[in-house]
Kinemage of the C-alpha trace (Angstrom):
@kinemage 1
@onewidth
@group {chain A} dominant
@subgroup {mainchain}
@vectorlist {calphas} color= white
{ca unk a 1} P 99.938 143.733 74.136
{ca unk a 2} L 99.037 143.864 70.448
{ca unk a 3} L 101.003 146.055 68.114
{ca unk a 4} L 99.588 149.260 66.722
{ca unk a 5} L 97.358 149.004 63.674
{ca unk a 6} L 98.928 150.159 60.406
{ca unk a 7} L 98.066 153.738 59.460
{ca unk a 8} L 98.412 155.867 56.349
{ca unk a 9} L 101.670 157.849 56.761
{ca unk a 10} L 100.146 160.708 54.734
{ca unk a 11} L 97.269 161.082 57.172
{ca unk a 12} L 97.685 162.112 60.845
{ca unk a 13} L 96.298 159.653 63.394
{ca unk a 14} L 92.772 160.339 64.676
{ca unk a 15} L 92.589 162.334 67.907
{ca unk a 16} L 90.544 161.095 70.851
{ca unk a 17} L 89.446 163.312 73.759
{ca unk a 18} L 89.413 161.191 76.927
{ca unk a 19} L 86.917 162.458 79.540
{ca unk a 20} L 86.815 160.969 83.026
{ca unk a 21} L 86.026 161.631 86.691
{ca unk a 22} L 89.029 162.315 88.921
{ca unk a 23} L 88.294 159.141 90.929
{ca unk a 24} L 88.905 157.105 87.743
{ca unk a 25} L 92.282 158.731 86.988
{ca unk a 26} L 94.269 155.471 87.332
{ca unk a 27} L 91.991 153.585 84.914
{ca unk a 28} L 91.988 156.572 82.548
{ca unk a 29} L 95.806 156.581 82.493
{ca unk a 30} L 95.809 152.883 81.591
{ca unk a 31} L 93.275 153.540 78.871
{ca unk a 32} L 95.348 156.446 77.536
{ca unk a 33} L 98.469 154.244 77.353
{ca unk a 34} L 96.537 151.534 75.490
{ca unk a 35} L 95.104 154.002 72.961
{ca unk a 36} L 98.531 155.484 72.287
{ca unk a 37} L 99.984 152.005 71.842
{ca unk a 38} L 97.379 151.290 69.168
{ca unk a 39} L 98.424 154.479 67.337
{ca unk a 40} L 95.780 157.014 68.332
{ca unk a 41} L 96.504 160.577 69.466
{ca unk a 42} L 95.006 161.073 72.931
{ca unk a 43} L 93.984 164.460 74.340
{ca unk a 44} L 93.978 163.913 78.024
{ca unk a 45} L 93.936 166.372 80.938
{ca unk a 46} L 96.147 165.536 83.905
{ca unk a 47} L 96.175 168.916 85.599
{ca unk a 48} L 93.539 168.009 88.158
{ca unk a 49} L 92.530 171.690 88.267
{ca unk a 50} L 88.891 172.719 88.272
{ca unk a 51} L 89.267 176.395 87.454
{ca unk a 52} L 90.942 179.013 85.327
{ca unk a 53} L 89.645 180.594 82.132
{ca unk a 54} L 92.681 179.519 80.076
{ca unk a 55} L 92.321 175.908 81.203
{ca unk a 56} L 88.573 175.939 80.497
{ca unk a 57} L 89.054 177.435 77.027
{ca unk a 58} L 91.695 174.810 76.207
{ca unk a 59} L 89.322 171.977 77.125
{ca unk a 60} L 86.502 173.499 75.073
{ca unk a 61} L 88.787 173.948 72.059
{ca unk a 62} L 89.987 170.344 72.225
{ca unk a 63} L 86.403 169.052 72.369
{ca unk a 64} L 85.554 171.168 69.312
{ca unk a 65} L 88.566 169.919 67.345
{ca unk a 66} L 88.967 166.234 68.329
{ca unk a 67} L 87.921 163.457 65.948
{ca unk a 68} L 86.274 161.330 68.633
{ca unk a 69} L 85.022 161.864 72.192
{ca unk a 70} L 85.543 158.980 74.623
{ca unk a 71} L 83.694 159.379 77.973
{ca unk a 72} L 84.760 156.968 80.727
{ca unk a 73} L 81.611 155.654 82.456
{ca unk a 74} L 81.814 153.963 85.856
{ca unk a 75} L 80.236 153.650 89.272
{ca unk a 76} L 82.232 156.757 90.202
{ca unk a 77} L 80.549 158.905 87.534
{ca unk a 78} L 77.143 157.528 88.558
{ca unk a 79} L 77.826 158.490 92.181
{ca unk a 80} L 78.667 162.118 91.333
{ca unk a 81} L 75.674 164.349 90.505
{ca unk a 82} L 78.051 167.103 89.374
{ca unk a 83} L 81.619 167.517 88.167
{ca unk a 84} L 83.583 169.138 85.355
{ca unk a 85} L 83.456 165.894 83.380
{ca unk a 86} L 79.677 166.385 83.053
{ca unk a 87} L 80.302 169.763 81.417
{ca unk a 88} L 82.656 168.024 78.965
{ca unk a 89} L 79.949 165.439 78.227
{ca unk a 90} L 77.386 168.170 77.574
{ca unk a 91} L 79.737 170.047 75.240
{ca unk a 92} L 80.388 166.841 73.280
{ca unk a 93} L 76.648 166.169 72.938
{ca unk a 94} L 76.082 169.718 71.690
{ca unk a 95} L 78.723 169.207 69.011
{ca unk a 96} L 76.844 166.136 67.694
{ca unk a 97} L 73.914 168.392 66.786
{ca unk a 98} L 75.941 169.638 63.815
{ca unk a 99} L 77.005 166.145 62.690
{ca unk a 100} L 75.453 163.682 60.274
{ca unk a 101} L 73.304 161.000 61.880
{ca unk a 102} L 75.570 158.197 60.605
{ca unk a 103} L 78.779 159.619 62.088
{ca unk a 104} L 79.902 157.991 65.333
{ca unk a 105} L 81.576 160.741 67.361
{ca unk a 106} L 80.728 159.498 70.859
{ca unk a 107} L 82.598 156.344 71.999
{ca unk a 108} L 81.519 155.558 75.606
{ca unk a 109} L 83.897 153.262 77.528
{ca unk a 110} L 82.698 151.329 80.614
{ca unk a 111} L 85.498 150.353 83.011
{ca unk a 112} L 83.429 148.338 85.516
{ca unk a 113} L 80.069 146.523 85.709
{ca unk a 114} L 77.937 149.678 85.337
{ca unk a 115} L 74.908 148.904 83.149
{ca unk a 116} L 73.971 151.083 80.203
{ca unk a 117} L 70.274 151.070 81.085
{ca unk a 118} L 70.816 152.694 84.502
{ca unk a 119} L 73.945 154.823 83.961
{ca unk a 120} L 73.658 158.557 84.738
{ca unk a 121} L 74.714 159.767 81.304
{ca unk a 122} L 73.261 162.105 78.658
{ca unk a 123} L 70.522 160.493 76.579
{ca unk a 124} L 72.651 160.878 73.452
{ca unk a 125} L 75.178 158.390 74.909
{ca unk a 126} L 72.466 155.712 74.867
{ca unk a 127} L 72.066 155.903 71.078
{ca unk a 128} L 75.574 154.560 70.360
{ca unk a 129} L 77.324 151.291 71.084
{ca unk a 130} L 79.381 151.074 74.277
{ca unk a 131} L 82.699 149.251 74.718
{ca unk a 132} L 83.598 147.486 77.968
{ca unk a 133} L 87.240 147.829 78.991
{ca unk a 134} L 87.556 146.568 82.608
{ca unk a 135} L 89.972 148.757 84.534
{ca unk a 136} L 90.921 150.622 81.350
{ca unk a 137} L 93.467 147.950 80.386
{ca unk a 138} L 93.970 146.825 76.799
{ca unk a 139} L 91.497 144.241 75.517
{ca unk a 140} L 90.404 142.648 72.260
{ca unk a 141} L 87.300 144.846 72.176
{ca unk a 142} L 89.345 148.022 72.613
{ca unk a 143} L 91.868 146.913 69.978
{ca unk a 144} L 89.074 146.222 67.487
{ca unk a 145} L 87.591 149.662 68.100
{ca unk a 146} L 90.982 151.369 67.606
{ca unk a 147} L 91.695 149.481 64.385
{ca unk a 148} L 88.357 150.609 62.990
{ca unk a 149} L 89.098 154.229 63.861
{ca unk a 150} L 92.579 154.064 62.351
{ca unk a 151} L 91.267 152.502 59.158
{ca unk a 152} L 89.022 155.530 58.598
{ca unk a 153} L 85.743 153.740 59.309
{ca unk a 154} L 84.732 155.831 62.285
{ca unk a 155} L 81.737 157.174 60.373
{ca unk a 156} L 79.543 154.085 60.158
{ca unk a 157} L 75.772 153.709 60.121
{ca unk a 158} L 74.053 152.385 63.217
{ca unk a 159} L 74.015 148.592 62.929
{ca unk a 160} L 71.815 145.865 64.297
{ca unk a 161} L 74.460 145.202 66.954
{ca unk a 162} L 73.141 148.266 68.744
{ca unk a 163} L 69.521 147.165 68.643
{ca unk a 164} L 69.499 145.336 72.040
{ca unk a 165} L 70.375 148.610 73.825
{ca unk a 166} L 67.540 150.657 72.313
{ca unk a 167} L 64.598 148.876 73.975
{ca unk a 168} L 66.238 149.500 77.383
{ca unk a 169} L 66.363 153.231 76.607
{ca unk a 170} L 62.884 153.479 75.108
{ca unk a 171} L 61.117 151.322 77.701
{ca unk a 172} L 59.359 153.632 80.211
{ca unk a 173} L 60.537 153.110 83.781
{ca unk a 174} L 57.055 153.100 85.397
{ca unk a 175} L 56.161 149.961 83.413
{ca unk a 176} L 58.898 148.037 85.252
{ca unk a 177} L 57.656 148.995 88.725
{ca unk a 178} L 56.359 146.165 90.850
{ca unk a 179} L 52.899 146.350 92.365
{ca unk a 180} L 52.900 147.553 95.991
{ca unk a 181} L 52.170 145.132 98.791
{ca unk a 182} L 48.595 145.189 100.056
{ca unk a 183} L 48.514 147.059 103.417
{ca unk a 184} L 47.908 145.208 106.654
{ca unk a 185} L 45.368 146.355 109.213
{ca unk a 186} L 46.774 147.045 112.667
{ca unk a 187} L 44.568 146.901 115.784
{ca unk a 188} L 42.948 150.270 116.430
{ca unk a 189} L 44.135 151.719 113.077
{ca unk a 190} L 41.059 151.135 110.925
{ca unk a 191} L 40.884 154.663 109.426
{ca unk a 192} L 44.603 154.616 108.656
{ca unk a 193} L 44.250 151.147 107.110
{ca unk a 194} L 41.545 152.308 104.669
{ca unk a 195} L 43.602 155.362 103.760
{ca unk a 196} L 46.478 153.020 102.891
{ca unk a 197} L 44.098 150.819 100.888
{ca unk a 198} L 43.036 153.836 98.806
{ca unk a 199} L 46.700 154.743 98.221
{ca unk a 200} L 47.487 151.132 97.269
{ca unk a 201} L 44.564 151.099 94.816
{ca unk a 202} L 45.648 154.351 93.153
{ca unk a 203} L 49.259 153.140 92.788
{ca unk a 204} L 48.122 149.808 91.346
{ca unk a 205} L 45.826 151.526 88.828
{ca unk a 206} L 48.633 153.868 87.727
{ca unk a 207} L 51.141 151.002 87.323
{ca unk a 208} L 48.569 149.041 85.304
{ca unk a 209} L 47.958 152.083 83.081
{ca unk a 210} L 51.719 152.496 82.475
{ca unk a 211} L 51.945 148.857 81.361
{ca unk a 212} L 49.284 149.305 78.690
{ca unk a 213} L 50.447 149.667 75.064
{ca unk a 214} L 51.408 153.215 74.177
{ca unk a 215} L 48.589 153.655 71.657
{ca unk a 216} L 45.980 152.825 74.303
{ca unk a 217} L 47.509 155.352 76.720
{ca unk a 218} L 47.437 158.013 73.997
{ca unk a 219} L 43.740 157.353 73.408
{ca unk a 220} L 43.033 157.720 77.140
{ca unk a 221} L 44.970 160.997 77.316
{ca unk a 222} L 43.139 162.286 74.227
{ca unk a 223} L 39.773 161.356 75.731
{ca unk a 224} L 40.638 163.183 78.958
{ca unk a 225} L 41.729 166.264 77.001
{ca unk a 226} L 38.460 166.290 75.026
{ca unk a 227} L 36.459 165.925 78.251
{ca unk a 228} L 38.304 168.844 79.865
{ca unk a 229} L 37.896 171.026 76.762
{ca unk a 230} L 34.200 170.169 76.486
{ca unk a 231} L 33.611 171.106 80.118
{ca unk a 232} L 35.510 174.363 79.625
{ca unk a 233} L 33.380 175.243 76.585
{ca unk a 234} L 30.224 174.427 78.525
{ca unk a 235} L 31.237 176.742 81.360
{ca unk a 236} L 32.112 179.547 78.949
{ca unk a 237} L 28.648 179.387 77.339
{ca unk a 238} L 27.106 179.840 80.786
{ca unk a 239} L 28.967 183.081 81.543
{ca unk a 240} L 26.754 186.047 82.206
{ca unk a 241} L 26.509 188.300 79.165
{ca unk a 242} L 27.624 191.275 81.300
{ca unk a 243} L 30.786 189.475 82.496
{ca unk a 244} L 34.094 191.137 81.682
{ca unk a 245} L 35.689 189.871 78.468
{ca unk a 246} L 38.928 187.918 78.693
{ca unk a 247} L 42.218 189.787 78.384
{ca unk a 248} L 43.529 190.269 74.882
{ca unk a 249} L 46.391 188.019 73.681
{ca unk a 250} L 49.718 189.183 75.044
{ca unk a 251} L 48.149 191.209 77.867
{ca unk a 252} L 49.178 190.291 81.450
{ca unk a 253} L 47.080 187.407 82.775
{ca unk a 254} L 45.840 186.947 86.304
{ca unk a 255} L 47.285 184.201 88.464
{ca unk a 256} L 46.305 180.966 86.710
{ca unk a 257} L 46.639 178.557 89.643
{ca unk a 258} L 45.065 178.267 93.073
{ca unk a 259} L 47.031 178.670 96.328
{ca unk a 260} L 46.844 174.891 96.846
{ca unk a 261} L 48.286 174.245 93.374
{ca unk a 262} L 50.941 176.882 94.008
{ca unk a 263} L 52.064 174.955 97.082
{ca unk a 264} L 52.208 171.719 95.081
{ca unk a 265} L 54.257 173.443 92.404
{ca unk a 266} L 56.671 174.797 95.038
{ca unk a 267} L 57.161 171.283 96.463
{ca unk a 268} L 57.997 170.003 92.978
{ca unk a 269} L 60.377 172.912 92.377
{ca unk a 270} L 62.182 172.334 95.680
{ca unk a 271} L 63.093 168.773 94.656
{ca unk a 272} L 64.030 169.574 91.032
{ca unk a 273} L 67.779 169.679 90.211
{ca unk a 274} L 67.852 169.716 86.415
{ca unk a 275} L 70.965 171.898 86.073
{ca unk a 276} L 73.112 169.233 87.761
{ca unk a 277} L 71.085 166.068 87.067
{ca unk a 278} L 69.693 165.747 83.543
{ca unk a 279} L 67.415 162.830 84.512
{ca unk a 280} L 65.403 165.275 86.656
{ca unk a 281} L 64.345 167.180 83.523
{ca unk a 282} L 62.355 164.268 82.134
{ca unk a 283} L 60.890 163.551 85.559
{ca unk a 284} L 59.715 167.174 85.854
{ca unk a 285} L 57.454 166.937 82.799
{ca unk a 286} L 55.895 163.662 83.983
{ca unk a 287} L 55.407 164.983 87.533
{ca unk a 288} L 53.739 168.198 86.331
{ca unk a 289} L 51.404 166.210 84.025
{ca unk a 290} L 50.458 163.781 86.793
{ca unk a 291} L 49.992 166.389 89.533
{ca unk a 292} L 47.974 168.830 87.404
{ca unk a 293} L 46.285 166.398 85.015
{ca unk a 294} L 42.943 168.244 85.067
{ca unk a 295} L 44.571 171.582 84.177
{ca unk a 296} L 47.278 170.378 81.794
{ca unk a 297} L 45.292 167.691 79.996
{ca unk a 298} L 47.321 165.209 77.966
{ca unk a 299} L 51.064 165.428 77.519
{ca unk a 300} L 52.083 166.844 74.121
{ca unk a 301} L 55.385 165.952 72.480
{ca unk a 302} L 57.901 168.781 72.102
{ca unk a 303} L 57.624 168.534 68.304
{ca unk a 304} L 53.882 169.393 68.514
{ca unk a 305} L 54.081 172.176 71.110
{ca unk a 306} L 53.907 175.855 70.050
{ca unk a 307} L 56.001 176.876 73.089
{ca unk a 308} L 59.340 175.134 73.745
{ca unk a 309} L 60.778 175.444 77.276
{ca unk a 310} L 64.531 174.884 77.630
{ca unk a 311} L 65.772 174.252 81.219
{ca unk a 312} L 67.621 177.206 82.719
{ca unk a 313} L 71.394 176.779 82.975
{ca unk a 314} L 73.770 177.685 85.796
{ca unk a 315} L 77.555 177.548 86.319
{ca unk a 316} L 78.729 174.149 87.562
{ca unk a 317} L 79.723 174.208 91.209
{ca unk a 318} L 77.730 177.368 92.028
{ca unk a 319} L 75.092 175.978 94.397
{ca unk a 320} L 73.222 179.271 94.821
{ca unk a 321} L 72.983 179.842 91.059
{ca unk a 322} L 71.878 176.265 90.392
{ca unk a 323} L 69.267 176.441 93.137
{ca unk a 324} L 67.734 179.643 91.722
{ca unk a 325} L 67.844 178.395 88.115
{ca unk a 326} L 66.272 175.037 89.007
{ca unk a 327} L 63.553 176.362 91.335
{ca unk a 328} L 62.583 179.177 88.947
{ca unk a 329} L 62.457 176.943 85.859
{ca unk a 330} L 60.340 174.279 87.593
{ca unk a 331} L 57.802 176.917 88.665
{ca unk a 332} L 57.854 178.648 85.257
{ca unk a 333} L 57.357 175.390 83.364
{ca unk a 334} L 54.544 174.310 85.707
{ca unk a 335} L 52.683 177.612 85.367
{ca unk a 336} L 52.893 177.903 81.587
{ca unk a 337} L 52.010 174.206 81.176
{ca unk a 338} L 48.834 174.876 83.167
{ca unk a 339} L 47.977 178.224 81.552
{ca unk a 340} L 48.606 176.807 78.049
{ca unk a 341} L 46.798 173.514 78.744
{ca unk a 342} L 49.754 171.277 77.930
{ca unk a 343} L 50.844 173.081 74.758
{ca unk a 344} L 54.377 173.425 76.107
{ca unk a 345} L 57.294 171.236 75.010
{ca unk a 346} L 60.297 170.397 77.205
{ca unk a 347} L 63.851 169.692 76.017
{ca unk a 348} L 66.146 167.206 77.755
{ca unk a 349} L 69.094 169.485 78.596
{ca unk a 350} L 69.772 173.190 79.243
{ca unk a 351} L 71.883 175.332 76.924
{ca unk a 352} L 75.480 176.003 77.943
{ca unk a 353} L 74.982 179.788 77.622
{ca unk a 354} L 72.521 182.504 76.550
{ca unk a 355} L 73.100 181.665 72.884
{ca unk a 356} L 70.193 183.033 70.815
{ca unk a 357} L 71.195 181.098 67.694
{ca unk a 358} L 71.319 177.800 69.598
{ca unk a 359} L 67.920 178.485 71.194
{ca unk a 360} L 66.338 179.249 67.807
{ca unk a 361} L 67.909 176.085 66.368
{ca unk a 362} L 66.283 174.034 69.143
{ca unk a 363} L 62.955 175.692 68.424
{ca unk a 364} L 63.139 174.873 64.705
{ca unk a 365} L 64.199 171.314 65.471
{ca unk a 366} L 61.049 170.853 67.582
{ca unk a 367} L 58.817 172.872 65.201
{ca unk a 368} L 57.903 175.385 67.920
{ca unk a 369} L 56.776 179.014 67.431
{ca unk a 370} L 58.332 180.372 70.623
{ca unk a 371} L 61.336 179.403 72.751
{ca unk a 372} L 61.677 180.240 76.453
{ca unk a 373} L 65.147 179.787 77.942
{ca unk a 374} L 67.502 181.337 80.468
{ca unk a 375} L 70.756 181.034 82.397
{ca unk a 376} L 72.677 182.571 85.256
{ca unk a 377} L 75.145 184.999 83.661
{ca unk a 378} L 78.520 184.718 85.420
{ca unk a 379} L 79.921 187.581 83.275
{ca unk a 380} L 77.636 190.253 84.754
{ca unk a 381} L 78.978 192.457 87.623
{ca unk a 382} L 76.261 191.062 89.906
{ca unk a 383} L 75.277 187.508 89.070
{ca unk a 384} L 71.704 187.392 87.830
{ca unk a 385} L 69.295 185.020 86.129
{ca unk a 386} L 68.455 186.224 82.623
{ca unk a 387} L 65.353 184.791 80.888
{ca unk a 388} L 64.444 185.341 77.237
{ca unk a 389} L 61.398 184.637 75.070
{ca unk a 390} L 62.230 184.288 71.368
{ca unk a 391} L 60.229 184.077 68.159
{ca unk a 392} L 61.530 181.099 66.186
{ca unk a 393} L 60.410 182.581 62.847
{ca unk a 394} L 62.903 185.461 62.849
{ca unk a 395} L 64.947 184.966 66.034
{ca unk a 396} L 63.690 188.218 67.537
{ca unk a 397} L 63.596 188.653 71.320
{ca unk a 398} L 59.942 189.166 72.303
{ca unk a 399} L 60.801 189.707 75.962
{ca unk a 400} L 63.809 189.555 78.269
{ca unk a 401} L 64.242 189.957 82.025
{ca unk a 402} L 67.088 189.728 84.555
{ca unk a 403} L 66.761 188.832 88.224
{ca unk a 404} L 69.647 189.214 90.743
{ca unk a 405} L 70.421 186.107 92.796
{ca unk a 406} L 70.209 188.025 96.058
{ca unk a 407} L 66.623 188.119 97.328
{ca unk a 408} L 65.151 186.504 94.209
{ca unk a 409} L 61.648 184.959 94.588
{ca unk a 410} L 61.190 182.052 92.100
{ca unk a 411} L 57.384 182.070 92.508
{ca unk a 412} L 57.130 185.798 91.774
{ca unk a 413} L 59.503 185.481 88.821
{ca unk a 414} L 57.449 182.591 87.435
{ca unk a 415} L 54.223 184.616 87.690
{ca unk a 416} L 55.793 187.503 85.759
{ca unk a 417} L 57.219 185.256 83.033
{ca unk a 418} L 53.921 183.380 82.650
{ca unk a 419} L 52.230 186.707 81.853
{ca unk a 420} L 54.729 187.348 79.023
{ca unk a 421} L 54.233 184.062 77.148
{ca unk a 422} L 51.715 184.459 74.272
{ca unk a 423} L 48.273 183.070 75.077
{ca unk a 424} L 47.258 179.635 73.784
{ca unk a 425} L 44.809 181.255 71.330
{ca unk a 426} L 47.787 182.825 69.539
{ca unk a 427} L 49.589 179.488 69.289
């Protein structure tokens, strides 16, 4: 094994927080030994405990104070949809929000043949270069990384060496889907065969559309939005002059979706698990846009949306809390996306707590006027889901509501929250 890199005796060695899944403990121990041999200070938890306020506070403090965060990525982490290591990853990503863009704080380590393009990791991990260290044992690549950290060059601009990874992250998944096989007609199944043909045609058209250049897809979405708006204006001009005027901005609105759409929205909500699987958050926005294209219109980027929706959070390991948070948020986001005709942005990860300052910061980052967010509060005597609507301009709470976990109805909660969000005319 190579000797440790020379360090400045007047400067303490950089500290590295090593985060791993319990199944990778053996590889993590080997990686810890290698890092210490190269001269780095390693913060590494070996307790194997998944509870205790003192233990949790210690981990959070170390993540706040370490110089570098080193997540261990493997097939084991991909196989686990939840675990304390995912909380550590989320805390590390949140810390990067206060860092300069050219500072490399995240140092992902891959200990097997897991690919970066398909790994179940936070999106922020994909913006930095990964290092492969098979089995966690010392290697030339790991030694080179440690020498750079010890020399004080941890804060480096993104280089062209990272460029090959970016297309894999930016390339939309639907464009890589293969065309479905043309259905075969079975004897006596003619009606079923033609139904399959229609489904095959729709899938093929959608795949072809996803493979078009992005600028062409944006034009199509814009054309659809204009067509929907034009039809809406035409219908409004044909209203009877004695018809009741629309409700004033901010007043409670009637149910904005039909019973059939409500059932579709419930099906989407039942399959959404954003609090434990961050990839579901991005899928939710696409699924809502595709399912309710005529109501939502074109998708609008978060930076252009007056209302920013942040996924509701829930304590890790609390299945009941996660189920309520996920189902309620999916229904809330679907309803306000429909009632606001797509003028609703969606962030990629929930907040760790009901932190008003953090929510306002997200809203300013995405240039939104209002922020809607919530979380299950484990500190309350009876666990409940608390939802808040904030004004980004001054951080004031425009509305807040709490809903106990016992007997909660996500659809009813979503209807009430939808009535509190300012109307699109005010956006």
